[in-house]
N, C-alpha and C positions, 0 to 999 in steps of 0.2 A: 396337594399338599404344599403348605407355606414354607418357601426356602429359608435356610437358616440366615442369610444374609439380609432377607427382607424382614425379618421379625424384629420389632421393636422391643419386644419382651427378651430376646436372646442377646440384643445389643446391650440392653441394661445389665444382664447377667455377666456379659463378658467384661464390661466396664467395671463392674462392682468386684469381680474376681481379680482382674487386673490390678485394681487400686489396693486390695489387700494382699496380694502377692509383692507388689513392689514396697509397700511399707515393710513387710516381714524381711524381703531381701536385703532392704537398707538398713535394718535393725532398728526400725523406727516405729514399730507397732503400738508400743506404749506411748510414745509421744504423740502419735497419731489419734489416738483415742481422748488425750487431753486437748489436742488443738482442733481437732474436727467433730468430736463428739457433742452430743447435745446435753449441756449442764443446766438444770432449771433454774439455779440462782443467778446464772448469767442473763437469763431472759427477765429475771426481776431487777436487773441493773446493776448488779455485782460485777466487778472486775476481777480477773485472775492475773497472777503474776507471771504467766508464761505466754509466749506467742500463741495466738489462737485466732482462727476466722471469726467474723462478725457474729455475734449471737443469732441475729436473724436468719443467717445462713447455715447454722448447724443442723437444724432439722434435715437437711438435704445431705450436707456433708456427712452427717453421721451415718447415712445408709451406707457409705463406702468404707466404713471401718467396722470390722467384726473382732470378737473375742478369740477366735481360733477357727481352725480348719473346719470343725463339726459344726460351729455356730454358721460358718460361712456356706458349708454345703448343704446344710438342712435348708437354709434360707432360699438357696439357689434352685434347690430342688422344687420346692413349692412355688416359687416364682414361675420357673418354667412350666411347670405342670399346669398351673391355673392361668398364669398371664397368656400363654399361647392359646389357649381356649378362648379366654375373653376377647382376646386380640381377633379372633374369628369372628365373634359375633357383634363386638362394638366398634372394632376397628383399632389403628395404631394410635392414633391421637387420644381416643379414649384411656387406653392403657398409660400414656403419659400424664394425662390429668389424673387419673386414679394415684397413680404413683406418687406424683408430687403432692397432691392434697392430702392423700394419705399419710405422707411423712410429716406434713405439718400438724394434720388433725392429731396425729400419735403423739407428737411433741407437745402440743397444747394439752392433751388430756394428762399426760405425764406431769407437766407443769401445774395443772389445776389441783392436781392431789398433792404435790410436794413442791410448791413454789421456791423453797429454800433449799432443795436438794443440791448436793454437791457431786454426787456420783455420776461421771459422763454415761449417758446412754448412747450406745452404739448398735448398729446393725440395721438391716434393712426390713426387718419383721412388722414395724408399724406401716411402713408404705406397702408391703406384700399383703398386709392383713386388708388393706383397701380393696386390692385385686381379688382377695379372696372373698370378699364380702359381695363384689360385682358377681364373681363366680357363681356364689351361692344361689342369688337370684336368677342368674341367667340360664342356670341348668337345673334349678329346682323347680317344682310345680306346686303352686299355691292350692291348698285344698279348699273346697267349696264350703266354707262354714256357713256363709250367706249367699243370697241371690245377687249380690253387688260384687262385681268383680274388684272394684278398687278397694272396698273394704277387705276383702279376701287377701288383697296383695299386702295392704298395710298389716293385717294379721300376721301374715308370714314374715314380713320385715320385723315385726316386733318379737316373733318367736324366734327367729335366727338371731337377733341380738341377744335375747335373754340366753338362749343356748350357748352362744360363743362367750358371754360373759361368766356362766357358770364353769365353763370349760376351762377359760383363763383362770379363773381364781383356784381350781383345782390344780391346774398345772403350776401356778405359782406357789400354792402350799405344797407341792411335792418337791418342786425345785428348791424351795427354802429349807426343807428337811434335809436336803442334799449340799447346803450350803452356796447353791447358785441364786443370784438374783434375775428375776425375771421382770421386765417392764410390763405388767399386766395392764395398766392404764392405757399405755401406748397402744397394745394390740387391740384393745377395746375401742379406743378412739380412731383407728385406722379402719377398723372393720365397719364402724357405723358410719364413716365416711363413704364406704365402698357401697354399702346399703343404699344410701340416699342419692349417690350420683348414678347408680346403674339405670334406672329408668331414663332421667334426662339425657344420658348419654346414648341411649337406644333410640330414644326419639329423635336427637340431633343428627344420629346417623343416617337414619331412615326418612329423614324430614321430607325428601323429595319423592318418596315412594307412593 
């Protein structure tokens, strides 16, 4: 069994939790959302009248900011559950790559649908969605629709993506009815990145086998 101190997934979870706790303890939770959150209009070139990290870094810094304890707790639960499993299959470096690329893929997807949006996007769910995409492929089994393994794999990828999009749309609709804003495009972008990266990362890890 992998030790806690040796797990990249658990290290990411600890850093994320610590960042949120520090912001709350310092009474700077709202300021952190504005300074570290991903604001689409900033990526479009607009400036903001408050201190903030460079716009190109905000897809990463946004993963350290959460809207509340439930938001943080749910994200970390999914991260640890899926991330530790993916780490065993693909390795530590793969988890880092998935997390970083997923964060940017999520931000770009959100920006593509609303490039002039002014609401800060916060939370690690986009990056975690990439880990979930890799998890779905790593532990799922493609059905034999054809005699070609490669075709079957791509059918499975498309099916997983479509199912994820439908799920996110339903969750977004339900959340909107309760007055919550869900970054649906970001979740889809992150998940798609995880699906596309899983195979290359698997082949890279076992390239010498």
